[in-house]
NUBA-625253 format. One record per residue (C-alpha): residue in one letter; x, y, z. Coordinates in pm, 1 decimal. Example, Ala and Ser with C-alpha at 12.3 -4.5 7.8 and 13.67 -1.06 7.14 Angstrom:
BEGIN
+------+----------+----------+----------+
| code |        X |        Y |        Z |
+------+----------+----------+----------+
|    a |   1230.0 |   -450.0 |    780.0 |
|    s |   1367.0 |   -106.0 |    714.0 |
+------+----------+----------+----------+
END
This chain:
BEGIN
+------+----------+----------+----------+
| code |        X |        Y |        Z |
+------+----------+----------+----------+
|    x |  -3240.0 |   5807.4 |   -523.0 |
|    x |  -3367.7 |   5450.5 |   -652.5 |
|    x |  -3110.5 |   5421.5 |   -908.6 |
|    x |  -2821.2 |   5459.1 |   -604.5 |
|    x |  -3033.7 |   5211.1 |   -386.2 |
|    x |  -3019.3 |   4965.1 |   -659.2 |
|    x |  -2632.2 |   5037.0 |   -713.2 |
|    x |  -2557.1 |   4990.8 |   -345.4 |
|    x |  -2788.4 |   4651.6 |   -336.7 |
|    x |  -2596.8 |   4587.5 |   -648.1 |
|    x |  -2269.6 |   4615.8 |   -513.8 |
|    x |  -2383.3 |   4414.4 |   -187.3 |
|    x |  -2454.3 |   4124.8 |   -376.2 |
|    x |  -2129.0 |   4119.0 |   -589.5 |
|    x |  -1936.9 |   4135.3 |   -252.5 |
|    x |  -2142.0 |   3833.3 |   -138.4 |
|    x |  -2067.9 |   3608.2 |   -471.4 |
|    x |  -1704.5 |   3735.6 |   -424.6 |
|    x |  -1650.3 |   3619.3 |    -56.6 |
|    x |  -1852.5 |   3298.7 |    -98.6 |
|    x |  -1636.9 |   2988.6 |    -86.3 |
|    x |  -1509.3 |   2922.0 |   -451.6 |
|    x |  -1706.0 |   2592.7 |   -575.2 |
|    x |  -1473.2 |   2291.6 |   -662.9 |
|    x |  -1360.9 |   2312.3 |  -1034.7 |
|    x |  -1282.1 |   1937.7 |  -1007.6 |
|    x |  -1402.1 |   1625.6 |   -835.4 |
|    x |  -1230.0 |   1318.4 |   -749.7 |
|    x |  -1423.3 |   1012.3 |   -667.4 |
|    x |  -1165.5 |    826.2 |   -454.9 |
|    x |  -1261.4 |    505.3 |   -382.5 |
|    x |  -1115.4 |    257.8 |   -121.4 |
|    x |  -1155.8 |   -158.3 |   -156.1 |
|    x |  -1061.6 |   -169.0 |    237.3 |
|    x |  -1359.6 |    -58.2 |    512.4 |
|    x |  -1406.1 |    301.9 |    616.3 |
|    x |  -1156.7 |    222.4 |    947.5 |
|    x |   -912.8 |     46.8 |    743.8 |
|    x |   -564.7 |    245.8 |    758.5 |
|    x |   -566.4 |    265.1 |    425.1 |
|    x |   -928.1 |    480.5 |    422.4 |
|    x |   -853.1 |    637.1 |    721.1 |
|    x |   -581.6 |    731.7 |    765.9 |
|    x |   -399.1 |    745.3 |    435.1 |
|    x |   -656.0 |    805.6 |    163.9 |
|    x |   -900.6 |   1042.9 |    398.7 |
|    x |   -633.9 |   1278.5 |    514.4 |
|    x |   -456.4 |   1262.1 |    176.4 |
|    x |   -789.9 |   1402.6 |     32.5 |
|    x |   -801.8 |   1682.0 |    266.7 |
|    x |   -491.8 |   1798.8 |    182.9 |
|    x |   -544.7 |   1806.6 |   -184.3 |
|    x |   -866.1 |   2023.7 |    -69.9 |
|    x |   -638.1 |   2263.8 |    130.5 |
|    x |   -347.1 |   2265.1 |   -107.0 |
|    x |   -582.9 |   2402.8 |   -385.5 |
|    x |   -835.6 |   2639.5 |   -164.1 |
|    x |  -1088.2 |   2383.0 |   -234.2 |
|    x |  -1095.8 |   2427.7 |   -631.5 |
|    x |   -997.4 |   2049.6 |   -613.2 |
|    x |  -1183.8 |   1826.7 |   -360.3 |
|    x |  -1230.9 |   1434.8 |   -334.1 |
|    x |  -1557.2 |   1216.6 |   -325.8 |
|    x |  -1498.6 |    945.7 |   -141.7 |
|    x |  -1743.3 |    676.9 |   -254.4 |
|    x |  -1915.8 |    480.4 |     22.6 |
|    x |  -1826.6 |    199.9 |   -155.2 |
|    x |  -1610.3 |     97.3 |   -391.7 |
|    x |  -1756.8 |     49.5 |   -764.7 |
|    x |  -1518.1 |   -239.0 |   -785.0 |
|    x |  -1298.1 |   -498.5 |   -635.3 |
|    x |   -914.2 |   -484.8 |   -509.1 |
|    x |   -836.6 |   -706.0 |   -793.9 |
|    x |   -977.1 |   -479.3 |  -1112.4 |
|    x |   -884.4 |   -130.5 |   -901.4 |
|    x |   -601.8 |    -48.5 |  -1143.2 |
|    x |   -835.8 |   -139.5 |  -1455.4 |
|    x |  -1147.7 |     66.1 |  -1302.3 |
|    x |   -888.3 |    354.6 |  -1240.2 |
|    x |   -788.6 |    331.4 |  -1600.2 |
|    x |  -1097.4 |    306.5 |  -1744.8 |
|    x |  -1261.5 |    595.3 |  -1532.1 |
|    x |  -1480.9 |    415.2 |  -1290.9 |
|    x |  -1316.7 |    606.8 |   -968.9 |
|    x |  -1010.8 |    890.2 |  -1060.1 |
|    x |   -823.2 |    818.6 |   -712.9 |
|    x |   -702.1 |    480.6 |   -548.1 |
|    x |   -461.5 |    255.5 |   -408.4 |
|    x |   -346.8 |    -56.4 |   -582.9 |
|    x |   -167.8 |   -412.1 |   -442.9 |
|    x |     66.7 |   -480.2 |   -716.4 |
|    x |     75.6 |   -836.8 |   -665.2 |
|    x |   -296.8 |   -892.3 |   -717.3 |
|    x |   -261.2 |   -859.9 |  -1094.7 |
|    x |     18.9 |  -1141.6 |  -1141.9 |
|    x |    198.3 |  -1105.4 |  -1462.8 |
|    x |    102.7 |   -711.7 |  -1494.3 |
|    x |    399.1 |   -529.5 |  -1263.5 |
|    x |    776.1 |   -726.3 |  -1262.5 |
|    x |    970.5 |   -456.8 |  -1096.5 |
|    x |    755.5 |   -387.3 |   -842.3 |
|    x |    912.4 |   -680.9 |   -666.7 |
|    x |   1212.1 |   -528.5 |   -558.1 |
|    x |   1099.1 |   -446.7 |   -211.0 |
|    x |    909.4 |   -717.5 |   -121.2 |
|    x |   1211.2 |   -965.0 |    -62.8 |
|    x |   1276.2 |  -1099.7 |    321.1 |
|    x |   1449.9 |   -900.7 |    599.4 |
|    x |   1428.5 |   -527.2 |    388.6 |
|    x |   1334.4 |   -347.0 |    695.1 |
|    x |   1149.6 |   -348.7 |   1005.3 |
|    x |    973.3 |    -25.9 |    949.4 |
|    x |    686.3 |     56.6 |    671.8 |
|    x |    783.6 |    438.7 |    663.7 |
|    x |   1174.9 |    384.7 |    592.6 |
|    x |   1068.1 |    108.0 |    323.7 |
|    x |    849.0 |    268.0 |    172.7 |
|    x |   1043.1 |    629.4 |    128.4 |
|    x |   1332.8 |    418.4 |     16.7 |
|    x |   1117.7 |    207.7 |   -259.5 |
|    x |    969.3 |    598.2 |   -365.7 |
|    x |   1336.6 |    700.6 |   -425.0 |
|    x |   1505.7 |    432.3 |   -544.1 |
|    x |   1193.8 |    380.7 |   -775.1 |
|    x |   1225.9 |    756.7 |   -920.6 |
|    x |   1555.9 |    684.1 |  -1010.7 |
|    x |   1584.4 |    353.3 |  -1164.2 |
|    x |   1239.8 |    203.6 |  -1199.7 |
|    x |   1025.9 |    438.0 |  -1354.5 |
|    x |   1146.8 |    466.8 |  -1708.3 |
|    x |    982.1 |    103.7 |  -1719.3 |
|    x |    657.4 |    293.1 |  -1716.0 |
|    x |    473.1 |     -1.2 |  -1601.5 |
|    x |    183.4 |    243.6 |  -1487.7 |
|    x |     81.2 |    340.3 |  -1822.8 |
|    x |   -206.3 |    439.7 |  -1863.9 |
|    x |   -274.0 |    611.6 |  -1546.4 |
|    x |   -102.4 |    865.0 |  -1347.0 |
|    x |    130.0 |    715.0 |  -1085.2 |
|    x |    105.6 |    951.2 |   -736.7 |
|    x |    352.4 |    742.5 |   -519.8 |
|    x |    453.7 |    412.9 |   -458.5 |
|    x |    481.5 |    275.0 |   -103.3 |
|    x |    496.7 |    -71.5 |    108.0 |
|    x |    276.5 |   -204.3 |    426.0 |
|    x |    452.9 |   -283.3 |    721.0 |
|    x |    675.1 |   -557.4 |    723.6 |
|    x |    493.7 |   -917.6 |    679.4 |
|    x |    471.3 |  -1154.7 |    988.3 |
|    x |    350.4 |  -1535.8 |    993.3 |
|    x |    -25.1 |  -1640.6 |   1169.4 |
|    x |   -208.3 |  -1932.8 |   1166.5 |
|    x |   -433.6 |  -2171.6 |   1382.4 |
|    x |   -225.1 |  -2489.0 |   1346.7 |
|    x |     65.4 |  -2505.1 |   1553.4 |
|    x |    358.0 |  -2261.0 |   1615.5 |
|    x |    613.5 |  -2153.7 |   1337.7 |
|    x |    979.9 |  -2173.5 |   1475.5 |
|    x |   1151.9 |  -2348.3 |   1252.8 |
|    x |   1127.9 |  -2416.5 |    840.9 |
|    x |    968.1 |  -2774.0 |    904.0 |
|    x |    724.0 |  -2635.1 |   1101.3 |
|    x |    530.3 |  -2490.9 |    795.2 |
|    x |    530.7 |  -2733.3 |    585.8 |
|    x |    182.6 |  -2779.8 |    352.8 |
|    x |     -3.6 |  -2531.9 |    574.0 |
|    x |   -205.6 |  -2329.8 |    346.5 |
|    x |   -138.9 |  -1991.9 |    337.8 |
|    x |   -336.7 |  -1666.2 |    253.0 |
|    x |   -108.5 |  -1424.3 |     69.6 |
|    x |   -127.2 |  -1106.7 |   -142.6 |
|    x |     16.4 |  -1213.2 |   -439.2 |
|    x |    314.6 |  -1115.6 |   -608.4 |
|    x |    669.1 |  -1185.9 |   -452.3 |
|    x |    540.8 |  -1348.3 |   -152.3 |
|    x |    338.9 |  -1599.7 |   -307.4 |
|    x |    698.3 |  -1746.0 |   -439.6 |
|    x |    847.8 |  -1700.9 |    -95.3 |
|    x |    544.3 |  -1880.4 |     42.3 |
|    x |    594.4 |  -2197.7 |   -227.9 |
|    x |    960.5 |  -2162.8 |   -143.9 |
|    x |    946.2 |  -2221.6 |    262.2 |
|    x |    730.1 |  -2548.5 |    180.3 |
|    x |    380.5 |  -2417.4 |    293.6 |
|    x |    140.6 |  -2364.7 |     11.0 |
|    x |    -21.4 |  -1997.7 |   -123.5 |
|    x |   -333.9 |  -1900.5 |   -111.3 |
|    x |   -338.6 |  -1610.5 |   -364.4 |
|    x |   -695.3 |  -1386.4 |   -183.0 |
|    x |   -760.4 |  -1000.4 |   -142.3 |
|    x |   -678.6 |   -885.4 |    185.6 |
|    x |  -1080.9 |   -821.4 |    278.9 |
|    x |  -1155.3 |  -1205.5 |    212.4 |
|    x |   -930.9 |  -1316.3 |    500.8 |
|    x |  -1156.6 |  -1336.6 |    798.1 |
|    x |  -1404.3 |  -1634.8 |    550.1 |
|    x |  -1064.9 |  -1823.4 |    470.9 |
|    x |   -942.8 |  -1850.5 |    829.7 |
|    x |  -1299.1 |  -1897.4 |    977.3 |
|    x |  -1412.9 |  -2157.3 |    803.6 |
|    x |  -1091.9 |  -2331.0 |    757.5 |
|    x |  -1015.0 |  -2313.7 |    375.6 |
|    x |   -688.8 |  -2111.3 |    525.0 |
|    x |   -471.8 |  -2244.7 |    782.8 |
|    x |   -295.1 |  -1919.4 |    833.6 |
|    x |   -244.0 |  -1604.9 |    681.3 |
|    x |     88.8 |  -1392.7 |    623.2 |
|    x |     -0.1 |  -1030.5 |    697.5 |
|    x |    202.4 |   -734.4 |    837.1 |
|    x |    142.5 |   -654.9 |   1200.8 |
|    x |   -195.0 |   -407.1 |   1128.1 |
|    x |   -417.8 |   -619.5 |    979.7 |
|    x |   -547.3 |   -895.9 |   1278.3 |
|    x |   -693.7 |   -590.7 |   1393.3 |
|    x |   -826.5 |   -423.6 |   1114.5 |
|    x |   -967.7 |   -737.5 |    954.6 |
|    x |  -1088.9 |   -860.1 |   1323.9 |
|    x |   -899.3 |  -1207.6 |   1289.5 |
|    x |   -741.9 |  -1184.2 |   1661.1 |
|    x |  -1027.2 |  -1401.1 |   1757.7 |
|    x |   -948.0 |  -1668.7 |   1548.1 |
|    x |   -554.4 |  -1665.0 |   1565.8 |
|    x |   -366.2 |  -1915.3 |   1761.5 |
|    x |    -25.4 |  -1862.6 |   1665.2 |
|    x |    198.0 |  -1605.9 |   1553.4 |
|    x |    599.2 |  -1609.7 |   1457.6 |
|    x |    754.2 |  -1244.3 |   1414.9 |
|    x |    997.9 |  -1220.3 |   1178.9 |
|    x |   1265.5 |   -951.7 |   1243.8 |
|    x |   1283.3 |   -740.5 |    944.3 |
|    x |    995.2 |   -895.5 |    779.4 |
|    x |    949.0 |  -1177.8 |    621.4 |
|    x |    825.5 |   -974.1 |    266.5 |
|    x |    641.5 |   -655.4 |    211.9 |
|    x |    420.1 |   -579.3 |    -43.0 |
|    x |    445.6 |   -345.1 |   -309.1 |
|    x |    119.3 |    -55.5 |   -340.9 |
|    x |     48.3 |    290.5 |   -535.1 |
|    x |   -140.9 |    512.2 |   -533.7 |
|    x |   -283.1 |    594.7 |   -889.2 |
|    x |   -524.9 |    869.8 |  -1081.1 |
|    x |   -724.4 |    866.2 |  -1347.0 |
|    x |   -509.7 |   1041.7 |  -1681.6 |
|    x |   -816.4 |   1173.5 |  -1850.0 |
|    x |   -961.4 |   1339.7 |  -1460.3 |
|    x |   -605.5 |   1472.4 |  -1361.1 |
|    x |   -578.2 |   1641.6 |  -1668.1 |
|    x |   -897.4 |   1828.6 |  -1597.6 |
|    x |   -670.0 |   1979.0 |  -1316.4 |
|    x |   -569.4 |   2328.3 |  -1352.8 |
|    x |   -209.3 |   2359.1 |  -1418.3 |
|    x |   -192.8 |   2586.8 |  -1105.4 |
|    x |   -321.0 |   2292.0 |   -909.3 |
|    x |   -163.0 |   2009.6 |  -1005.6 |
|    x |    131.1 |   2240.2 |   -890.7 |
|    x |      6.2 |   2303.5 |   -543.6 |
|    x |    -56.6 |   1925.0 |   -529.7 |
|    x |    311.0 |   1818.7 |   -637.7 |
|    x |    434.6 |   1857.3 |   -338.5 |
|    x |    183.3 |   1645.8 |   -170.3 |
|    x |    269.3 |   1350.4 |   -417.1 |
|    x |    575.2 |   1151.1 |   -446.6 |
|    x |    811.6 |   1072.9 |    -99.1 |
|    x |    607.8 |   1318.3 |     64.4 |
|    x |    299.6 |   1020.9 |    -13.3 |
|    x |    519.2 |    773.2 |     30.2 |
|    x |    595.8 |    883.7 |    396.8 |
|    x |    278.5 |    928.3 |    537.1 |
|    x |    215.6 |    634.3 |    384.4 |
|    x |    426.6 |    428.7 |    515.4 |
|    x |    390.7 |    637.0 |    874.8 |
|    x |     50.0 |    579.8 |    936.3 |
|    x |    130.1 |    220.5 |    829.6 |
|    x |    369.6 |    154.5 |   1135.5 |
|    x |     82.2 |    355.7 |   1334.7 |
|    x |   -146.3 |     94.3 |   1269.0 |
|    x |    112.0 |   -207.9 |   1332.7 |
|    x |    166.8 |   -106.5 |   1665.8 |
|    x |   -207.1 |   -122.8 |   1730.5 |
|    x |   -254.3 |   -444.8 |   1591.4 |
|    x |     32.8 |   -573.1 |   1797.5 |
|    x |    -62.3 |   -439.9 |   2055.9 |
|    x |   -421.4 |   -635.9 |   2013.5 |
|    x |   -221.4 |   -948.7 |   1956.2 |
|    x |    -45.2 |   -936.0 |   2269.1 |
|    x |   -382.2 |   -806.6 |   2479.1 |
|    x |   -522.8 |  -1122.1 |   2344.8 |
|    x |   -219.9 |  -1317.3 |   2491.0 |
|    x |   -171.5 |  -1541.2 |   2209.1 |
|    x |    126.3 |  -1728.1 |   2187.9 |
|    x |    415.4 |  -1557.0 |   2005.6 |
|    x |    760.1 |  -1653.4 |   1821.2 |
|    x |   1031.9 |  -1429.1 |   1787.1 |
|    x |   1199.8 |  -1585.8 |   1430.4 |
|    x |   1570.3 |  -1699.1 |   1556.5 |
|    x |   1880.3 |  -1648.7 |   1390.4 |
|    x |   1884.1 |  -2018.5 |   1243.7 |
|    x |   1519.3 |  -1967.7 |   1083.4 |
|    x |   1593.9 |  -1657.1 |    937.8 |
|    x |   1858.6 |  -1797.4 |    777.4 |
|    x |   1649.5 |  -2118.0 |    691.9 |
|    x |   1450.2 |  -1824.8 |    514.1 |
|    x |   1697.1 |  -1701.0 |    389.0 |
|    x |   1856.0 |  -2002.2 |    207.6 |
|    x |   1519.1 |  -2075.6 |     53.9 |
|    x |   1388.0 |  -1733.5 |    -95.3 |
|    x |   1807.9 |  -1611.4 |   -192.6 |
|    x |   1747.6 |  -1799.4 |   -525.1 |
|    x |   1415.0 |  -1608.7 |   -547.6 |
|    x |   1638.0 |  -1265.7 |   -610.5 |
|    x |   1873.8 |  -1412.5 |   -890.4 |
|    x |   1547.0 |  -1525.8 |  -1058.4 |
|    x |   1390.3 |  -1168.6 |  -1064.8 |
|    x |   1734.2 |  -1020.3 |  -1169.8 |
|    x |   1739.8 |  -1262.6 |  -1415.9 |
|    x |   1373.6 |  -1332.4 |  -1577.1 |
|    x |   1187.0 |   -982.2 |  -1497.2 |
|    x |   1447.9 |   -690.7 |  -1496.2 |
|    x |   1668.9 |   -787.2 |  -1748.8 |
|    x |   1357.7 |   -801.0 |  -1959.2 |
|    x |   1271.0 |   -451.1 |  -1875.3 |
|    x |   1608.2 |   -357.1 |  -1938.2 |
|    x |   1668.5 |   -267.9 |  -1606.9 |
|    x |   2001.1 |   -418.0 |  -1365.5 |
|    x |   1826.4 |   -565.7 |  -1120.7 |
|    x |   2122.3 |   -653.6 |   -908.7 |
|    x |   2245.9 |   -273.4 |   -872.0 |
|    x |   1875.6 |   -183.1 |   -777.9 |
|    x |   1831.6 |   -436.7 |   -467.7 |
|    x |   2192.6 |   -277.6 |   -395.2 |
|    x |   2041.7 |     74.7 |   -413.5 |
|    x |   1737.9 |      1.5 |   -161.5 |
|    x |   1895.0 |   -183.0 |     77.7 |
|    x |   2199.3 |     85.0 |     92.1 |
|    x |   1865.5 |    363.0 |    100.5 |
|    x |   1663.6 |    129.6 |    336.3 |
|    x |   2000.5 |    121.7 |    580.7 |
|    x |   2071.4 |    486.2 |    522.8 |
|    x |   1711.9 |    595.5 |    646.7 |
|    x |   1715.7 |    366.1 |    938.0 |
|    x |   1991.3 |    528.8 |   1069.2 |
|    x |   1819.4 |    883.6 |   1056.0 |
+------+----------+----------+----------+
END
């Protein structure tokens, strides 16, 4: 009888063990160099991590670190070296490291982050991935933020001459050269430093998507806004993972995660940014900050000053990588135009 009782108890214990949630096999230390409330963290990274856990039945989980181990500029190397396993990078923060990621950053690419990000991901896979600029990490997706706009504390900007000499915080990459060509003085600084730069007068203004004045608490500091239809610029981003840690994920779970990557991740990132842009614009309008919509003449002035940058990128950055830059830009614009019609 004792034997039977022991057997039943043993069976019950085994059943409890079998029914308990499986422990995670892989923990991805995920990092964000912006605040927990910023869209990159709250509406992109966190939901993406939740979907990874769901897709793998919790065998793969994220541990979103309370504080980034390194700053925005060092994030690519931080992921490569295993200081964190999953994060996002702004390509322009490390000048000279990436060349082909300038492609979506030219003026007037599109009016929404979702369309531009999806088009960029498609063209990247088709025409740019072979250059392997993200070597040493796992590239999960590329994407862009919303169309870049103008914010400043000095004067209304309604013509090219109004930009002359203004010190403008920019995020690097192509926008650095765009700013120079427009007659302003670019200051390459990570986005989290923007409040200090503007509040202390070190910078006169900022080039940012519509989301940023709200996300970085800049609305009380801004005195003038210029919205540029189609965007003055875009900024290229990537979601990346540590190669060694990614290889620890069992093959079946990597297959389960795959549908979340690439175009799907670009789309969700762009869509989240568009929602944040809408909130940012609403905050600016609620604060009754004067807004200028760039006229056709102003846009023509911008185009005339920035068109030479396309030829420079084609000849000096794309061609040395074995890439037909002219074909890339043509394909990217065509993809954006097609997606905008849907």
